[in-house]
C-alpha positions as CSV (number, residue, x, y, z in Angstrom):
1,M,21.5,-7.3,32.3
2,P,22.7,-5.4,29.3
3,H,23.3,-1.7,29.8
4,E,20.5,0.3,28.4
5,E,21.5,3.5,26.6
6,H,19.8,6.9,26.9
7,E,20.3,9.5,24.3
8,E,18.8,12.7,22.8
9,T,18.1,13.8,19.2
10,E,15.9,16.3,17.5
11,V,13.7,13.9,15.5
12,V,13.0,10.2,15.8
13,V,11.6,8.6,12.7
14,V,9.9,5.2,13.3
15,G,10.2,2.9,10.4
16,A,12.8,2.6,7.6
17,G,10.5,1.7,4.7
18,Q,9.9,4.0,1.8
19,A,8.4,6.7,4.1
20,G,11.3,6.6,6.6
21,V,14.0,6.8,4.0
22,A,12.2,9.7,2.3
23,M,11.8,11.4,5.6
24,S,15.5,11.0,6.4
25,E,16.5,12.6,3.0
26,H,14.5,15.7,3.6
27,L,15.5,16.1,7.3
28,G,19.1,15.7,6.2
29,A,18.7,18.4,3.6
30,H,17.5,20.8,6.3
31,G,20.5,19.7,8.5
32,I,18.1,18.5,11.2
33,P,19.7,15.9,13.6
34,H,17.6,12.7,13.5
35,T,17.7,8.9,13.8
36,V,15.6,6.4,11.9
37,L,14.6,3.3,14.0
38,E,13.7,0.1,12.2
39,R,12.8,-3.1,14.1
40,H,13.9,-5.4,11.2
41,R,15.8,-4.4,8.0
42,I,15.3,-1.5,5.6
43,A,12.2,-2.1,3.6
44,E,11.7,-5.4,5.3
45,R,8.0,-5.8,4.3
46,W,9.0,-6.0,0.7
47,R,11.3,-8.9,1.4
48,S,9.4,-11.0,4.0
49,E,5.7,-10.0,3.9
50,R,5.0,-10.3,0.2
51,W,4.7,-13.3,-2.2
52,D,7.7,-14.5,-4.1
53,S,6.7,-13.4,-7.6
54,L,5.4,-9.9,-6.6
55,V,6.5,-7.0,-8.7
56,A,5.8,-3.3,-8.3
57,N,2.5,-2.0,-9.7
58,G,4.2,1.0,-11.4
59,P,7.0,1.0,-14.0
60,A,10.5,1.7,-12.8
61,W,10.6,5.2,-14.4
62,H,7.7,6.2,-12.2
63,D,7.8,4.2,-9.0
64,R,11.0,5.7,-7.6
65,F,12.5,8.7,-5.7
66,P,13.8,11.6,-7.8
67,G,17.4,11.1,-6.7
68,L,18.1,7.6,-7.9
69,E,17.0,5.3,-10.8
70,F,16.7,1.6,-10.5
71,A,19.9,-0.2,-11.3
72,D,19.9,-2.7,-14.2
73,L,16.2,-2.2,-14.9
74,A,14.6,-0.9,-18.1
75,P,12.5,2.2,-17.4
76,D,9.2,0.5,-18.5
77,A,10.0,-2.7,-16.5
78,F,8.4,-3.5,-13.2
79,A,10.8,-4.1,-10.3
80,S,10.7,-7.3,-8.3
81,K,10.1,-7.1,-4.6
82,E,13.8,-7.8,-3.9
83,Q,14.8,-5.1,-6.4
84,V,12.5,-2.6,-4.6
85,A,14.0,-3.5,-1.2
86,D,17.5,-3.3,-2.6
87,Y,16.7,0.1,-4.0
88,F,15.8,1.5,-0.6
89,V,18.9,0.1,0.9
90,A,21.0,1.7,-1.8
91,Y,19.1,5.0,-1.4
92,A,19.6,5.0,2.4
93,E,23.3,4.5,1.8
94,K,23.4,7.2,-0.9
95,I,21.9,9.9,1.4
96,G,23.7,8.6,4.5
97,A,20.5,8.0,6.3
98,P,21.1,7.3,10.0
99,V,19.1,4.1,10.1
100,R,19.5,1.8,13.1
101,S,18.1,-1.7,12.2
102,G,17.0,-4.2,14.8
103,V,15.7,-1.6,17.1
104,E,12.0,-1.8,18.1
105,V,10.1,1.2,19.4
106,T,7.9,0.0,22.3
107,S,6.3,3.3,23.3
108,V,6.3,7.0,22.7
109,R,5.0,9.4,25.4
110,K,4.9,13.1,25.7
111,H,7.2,14.7,28.4
112,T,5.4,16.3,31.3
113,G,6.3,19.9,31.9
114,R,8.8,20.2,29.0
115,P,8.7,19.9,25.2
116,G,9.3,16.7,23.4
117,F,8.8,12.9,23.8
118,R,10.3,9.9,25.6
119,V,10.9,7.2,23.0
120,E,11.3,3.7,24.6
121,T,13.1,1.2,22.5
122,S,14.4,-2.3,22.7
123,Q,17.9,-0.8,23.1
124,G,17.2,2.0,25.6
125,T,15.5,5.4,25.6
126,I,15.7,8.4,23.4
127,D,14.5,11.9,24.1
128,A,13.3,13.6,20.9
129,R,11.7,17.0,20.2
130,F,9.7,15.5,17.2
131,V,8.5,12.0,16.3
132,V,7.5,10.9,12.8
133,A,5.4,7.7,12.6
134,A,6.6,6.4,9.2
135,T,5.3,2.8,9.7
136,G,2.6,3.3,7.1
137,A,-0.9,1.8,7.0
138,F,0.0,-1.8,6.2
139,Q,0.8,-3.0,9.7
140,R,-1.8,-5.5,10.8
141,P,-3.3,-8.0,8.3
142,V,-7.1,-8.0,8.3
143,I,-9.0,-11.3,8.0
144,P,-12.7,-10.8,8.4
145,P,-14.2,-13.2,11.0
146,V,-16.3,-15.1,8.5
147,V,-14.8,-18.7,8.3
148,P,-14.0,-20.3,11.7
149,D,-10.7,-22.0,12.3
150,G,-10.7,-25.6,11.2
151,A,-13.4,-25.1,8.5
152,V,-10.7,-25.6,5.9
153,P,-7.1,-26.9,6.5
154,T,-5.4,-23.6,5.7
155,Q,-6.5,-20.0,6.0
156,I,-3.8,-17.3,5.5
157,H,-3.6,-13.6,4.7
158,S,-2.1,-12.5,1.5
159,S,0.9,-11.1,3.4
160,A,1.7,-14.7,4.5
161,Y,1.3,-16.2,1.0
162,R,4.5,-17.0,-0.8
163,N,3.8,-19.4,-3.7
164,P,1.4,-22.2,-4.8
165,G,3.6,-25.0,-3.3
166,Q,3.1,-23.5,0.2
167,L,-0.6,-24.5,0.2
168,P,-2.0,-28.1,0.6
169,E,-3.3,-29.9,-2.5
170,G,-6.8,-28.9,-3.4
171,A,-8.9,-26.0,-4.6
172,V,-8.3,-22.4,-3.3
173,L,-10.6,-19.6,-2.6
174,V,-9.0,-16.2,-2.9
175,V,-11.0,-13.4,-1.2
176,G,-10.4,-9.9,-2.5
177,A,-10.0,-8.7,-6.0
178,G,-7.6,-5.9,-5.7
179,S,-4.1,-6.1,-7.1
180,S,-2.9,-8.8,-4.6
181,G,-6.0,-11.0,-4.9
182,V,-6.0,-10.9,-8.7
183,Q,-2.3,-11.7,-9.0
184,I,-2.3,-14.5,-6.4
185,A,-5.4,-16.1,-8.0
186,D,-3.9,-16.0,-11.4
187,E,-0.6,-17.5,-10.2
188,L,-2.5,-20.3,-8.4
189,R,-4.6,-21.0,-11.5
190,R,-1.4,-21.2,-13.7
191,S,0.0,-23.7,-11.3
192,G,-2.9,-26.1,-12.1
193,R,-5.2,-25.4,-9.1
194,R,-8.9,-24.9,-9.2
195,V,-9.4,-21.3,-8.1
196,L,-12.4,-19.3,-7.0
197,L,-12.0,-15.5,-6.7
198,S,-14.4,-13.5,-4.5
199,V,-14.9,-10.1,-6.2
200,G,-16.0,-7.1,-4.3
201,P,-16.3,-3.4,-5.5
202,H,-13.2,-2.4,-7.3
203,D,-11.6,0.2,-9.6
204,R,-10.1,-1.3,-12.8
205,P,-7.9,1.0,-14.7
206,P,-6.1,0.0,-17.9
207,R,-2.5,-1.0,-17.4
208,A,-1.6,1.0,-20.5
209,Y,-3.6,2.8,-23.1
210,R,-2.6,4.4,-26.4
211,G,1.0,3.7,-25.8
212,R,1.2,5.2,-22.3
213,D,1.2,3.5,-18.9
214,F,-1.7,4.3,-16.6
215,C,0.7,6.0,-14.2
216,W,1.4,8.5,-17.0
217,W,-2.3,9.0,-17.6
218,L,-3.0,9.6,-13.9
219,G,-0.3,12.3,-14.0
220,V,-1.4,14.2,-17.0
221,L,-5.1,13.9,-16.1
222,G,-4.4,15.3,-12.6
223,I,-5.7,12.3,-10.9
224,W,-2.6,11.6,-8.8
225,D,-3.2,15.0,-7.2
226,A,-6.8,14.4,-6.2
227,Q,-6.9,15.3,-2.5
228,T,-9.9,13.2,-1.5
229,P,-11.2,9.9,-2.8
230,P,-14.4,9.9,-4.8
231,R,-17.5,9.8,-2.5
232,G,-18.3,6.2,-1.7
233,A,-15.0,4.9,-3.0
234,E,-12.8,5.6,0.1
235,H,-11.9,1.9,0.5
236,V,-12.4,0.6,-3.1
237,T,-9.5,-1.6,-4.1
238,I,-7.7,-1.0,-7.4
239,A,-7.1,-4.0,-9.7
240,V,-3.9,-3.3,-11.6
241,S,-0.9,-5.6,-12.2
242,G,2.7,-5.3,-13.2
243,A,3.0,-9.1,-13.3
244,R,4.5,-10.8,-16.4
245,G,5.5,-7.4,-17.9
246,G,2.2,-5.7,-17.0
247,H,-1.3,-6.2,-18.3
248,T,-4.8,-4.8,-17.8
249,V,-6.8,-6.9,-15.3
250,D,-9.9,-8.2,-17.0
251,F,-12.2,-10.4,-14.9
252,R,-13.6,-11.9,-18.1
253,D,-10.2,-13.1,-19.1
254,L,-9.6,-14.6,-15.7
255,A,-13.0,-16.4,-15.9
256,G,-12.1,-17.6,-19.4
257,A,-8.8,-19.0,-18.1
258,G,-10.7,-21.1,-15.6
259,I,-11.0,-19.0,-12.5
260,E,-14.5,-19.1,-11.1
261,L,-15.7,-15.6,-10.0
262,V,-18.0,-15.3,-7.0
263,G,-19.5,-12.3,-5.2
264,L,-18.4,-10.8,-1.9
265,T,-17.8,-13.5,0.7
266,A,-20.7,-12.9,3.2
267,S,-21.1,-15.7,5.7
268,H,-20.3,-19.3,6.7
269,D,-22.5,-21.9,8.2
270,D,-21.7,-25.6,8.9
271,G,-19.2,-25.9,6.1
272,V,-21.1,-23.9,3.5
273,L,-19.9,-20.5,2.4
274,R,-22.4,-18.0,1.1
275,F,-21.6,-15.2,-1.3
276,A,-23.5,-11.9,-1.8
277,P,-25.5,-11.6,-5.0
278,D,-23.4,-8.6,-6.1
279,L,-20.9,-10.1,-8.5
280,A,-22.5,-8.6,-11.7
281,E,-22.9,-5.3,-10.0
282,N,-19.2,-5.2,-8.9
283,I,-18.0,-6.2,-12.5
284,V,-20.2,-3.4,-13.9
285,F,-18.8,-0.9,-11.4
286,G,-15.2,-1.8,-12.4
287,D,-16.1,-1.7,-16.1
288,A,-17.6,1.8,-15.7
289,K,-14.5,3.1,-14.0
290,Y,-12.4,1.5,-16.8
291,L,-14.4,3.1,-19.6
292,E,-14.5,6.4,-17.9
293,F,-10.7,6.4,-17.7
294,L,-10.5,5.6,-21.5
295,R,-12.9,8.5,-22.4
296,A,-10.9,10.9,-20.2
297,A,-7.7,9.9,-21.9
298,D,-9.2,10.2,-25.4
299,A,-10.5,13.7,-24.5
300,Y,-7.0,14.7,-23.3
301,V,-5.4,13.5,-26.5
302,E,-7.9,15.4,-28.7
303,R,-7.8,18.5,-26.6
304,N,-4.0,18.6,-26.8
305,G,-3.5,17.4,-30.3
306,L,-1.3,14.5,-29.3
307,D,-0.1,12.0,-31.8
308,L,-0.9,8.8,-29.8
309,P,-2.1,5.7,-31.6
310,E,-5.9,5.1,-31.4
311,E,-6.9,1.9,-29.5
312,P,-10.6,1.3,-30.3
313,E,-10.4,-2.3,-29.3
314,A,-9.7,-1.3,-25.7
315,H,-13.3,0.0,-25.5
316,V,-14.8,-3.3,-26.4
317,L,-15.9,-5.5,-23.5
318,G,-16.5,-9.1,-24.1
319,P,-19.7,-11.0,-23.0
320,D,-20.1,-11.8,-19.3
321,P,-19.0,-15.3,-18.5
322,D,-21.5,-17.8,-17.1
323,C,-20.2,-17.4,-13.6
324,V,-21.3,-13.7,-13.7
325,T,-24.6,-14.2,-15.4
326,S,-25.5,-17.2,-13.2
327,P,-23.5,-16.6,-10.1
328,R,-22.8,-19.1,-7.4
329,L,-24.3,-18.0,-4.2
330,E,-23.1,-20.8,-1.9
331,L,-20.2,-23.2,-1.8
332,D,-19.9,-26.5,0.2
333,L,-16.2,-26.2,1.0
334,A,-15.6,-29.9,1.4
335,E,-17.6,-30.9,-1.6
336,A,-15.7,-28.4,-3.7
337,G,-12.4,-29.7,-2.4
338,V,-11.4,-26.2,-1.1
339,T,-8.5,-26.8,1.2
340,S,-7.2,-23.2,1.4
341,I,-8.5,-19.7,1.7
342,V,-6.2,-16.8,0.9
343,W,-7.6,-13.5,2.4
344,A,-6.4,-10.6,0.2
345,T,-8.4,-8.3,2.4
346,G,-6.0,-5.6,3.2
347,F,-4.4,-4.2,6.4
348,A,-5.1,-2.0,9.3
349,S,-2.7,0.4,10.9
350,D,-1.2,-0.4,14.3
351,Y,-0.1,2.5,16.5
352,G,-0.3,0.8,19.9
353,W,3.2,2.0,20.6
354,L,2.3,5.7,20.0
355,D,0.8,6.8,23.4
356,V,-0.1,10.3,22.5
357,D,-3.3,12.3,21.8
358,A,-3.0,12.2,18.0
359,F,-6.0,10.0,17.1
360,D,-9.7,10.6,16.4
361,E,-12.6,8.9,18.1
362,N,-12.2,5.9,15.7
363,G,-8.5,5.5,16.5
364,R,-7.3,6.9,13.2
365,P,-4.5,9.4,13.0
366,D,-6.0,12.9,13.3
367,Q,-3.8,14.8,11.0
368,Q,-3.6,17.1,8.0
369,R,-1.0,16.4,5.4
370,G,0.9,14.4,8.0
371,V,0.8,17.1,10.7
372,S,-1.1,15.7,13.6
373,V,-3.2,17.5,16.2
374,E,-0.5,16.6,18.8
375,P,2.2,19.2,18.2
376,G,5.5,17.5,17.4
377,V,4.0,14.2,16.1
378,Y,3.8,13.5,12.4
379,F,2.4,10.7,10.2
380,L,3.8,9.5,6.9
381,G,3.0,6.8,4.4
382,L,-0.7,6.7,4.8
383,P,-3.1,6.5,1.8
384,W,-4.6,9.9,0.9
385,L,-2.3,11.6,3.3
386,S,-2.2,14.6,1.0
387,R,-3.4,13.2,-2.3
388,R,-4.1,10.0,-4.2
389,G,-0.4,9.4,-4.8
390,S,0.5,9.5,-1.1
391,S,1.0,5.8,-0.5
392,F,3.0,5.3,-3.6
393,I,6.8,5.4,-3.7
394,W,7.1,8.7,-5.5
395,G,4.2,10.2,-3.6
396,V,5.6,9.6,-0.1
397,W,8.7,11.4,-1.1
398,H,6.8,14.6,-1.7
399,D,4.8,14.2,1.5
400,A,8.0,13.7,3.4
401,R,9.3,17.0,2.1
402,Y,6.2,18.8,3.3
403,V,6.6,17.3,6.8
404,A,10.3,18.1,7.0
405,D,9.6,21.7,6.0
406,H,7.0,21.9,8.8
407,I,9.5,20.5,11.3
408,A,12.1,23.0,10.1
409,R,9.6,25.9,10.6
410,Q,8.7,24.7,14.1
411,R,12.3,24.5,15.1
412,G,12.7,28.1,14.0
413,Y,9.8,29.2,16.2
414,L,11.2,27.2,19.2
415,A,14.6,28.7,18.7
416,Y,13.3,32.3,18.7
417,D,14.5,34.3,21.6
418,P,13.7,38.1,21.7
419,A,16.8,38.6,23.9
420,D,19.0,37.5,21.0
421,R,17.7,40.1,18.7
422,K,19.9,43.1,18.0
423,H,18.3,46.5,18.2
């Protein structure tokens, strides 16, 4: 048997994606000893759990850490998934992050009778005073149990989709109309497939408006700093795309290009899929959010006297396509030639390895700005951790600074000893 190592450090950071790398930078700035454990490679999900043509949803000038720009990429361009992964590798090297790849954390348990935690890994054990769960929210692909196995030849989650050639010949149903579902459906349609897109409630911001990217608008309008999602919109997906240089997602355009829109995928019975009669309602909801955004931007321009070109045509919505006004409510999968379903239905977190009392009754991290109710345990990389921007590249960097500052303060308290004070 190989010899298992045992060691000690002040902080163990679990995960070396954007959250883990950011955490390492701020811990390093405080001079706090730490190690970052990553079961695969740095930013592995960007490389192996995303489709081939994926690009970042924010422009390079915005979707980055403050300390490093993207190499060989125009500021307004959208980085490919490989460029994003390479960026984090370069960043980790730049800051000298103590990342150990190929090390899987199997359990974290609180010590009994003394401070800190025992971290069990595939390469031995580590005793740590603090643990940061930087694995993020996108751990376990979620496929709703609607269509039984075997009802169509292929059912995959968007995290397993790579390119059109991966799927068998035939029509494809894409379920989910956030950024992933929209981009995958569009790519499949451009490859010559018949595509149906199941559209649920969504937010549909403009990619750009009056010469500024929507990331800029979210910043100046203070939306990035919103601390809680709008009531009723906690889980609403956002349809925005950086594909092909970036463009505003418009479901009318997708329908005009040949994609058939259907409502929320509701149930399956004996080869027939049924859709909720909510398609028009979901399109109207997305349109309302879009127009609300434009009006807020116009008001900001007028209030501040900015010289930005007017864009009245952006406010004009075309007529609803037939598939919206007369929506399909059921689909015989075999008759329609549907051989694949791609579920772009999001992810759930997976903290099975974190055996501590840091979760609420629903199993979600019980934390405030990343500081959990279990002293010494922290979370990073979760949506809405502190604000709307928390799960974005730049946002996680700022959240990591707050968590590192909190750890530094706790170390100060723990190091306090009245006997050391000079009178």
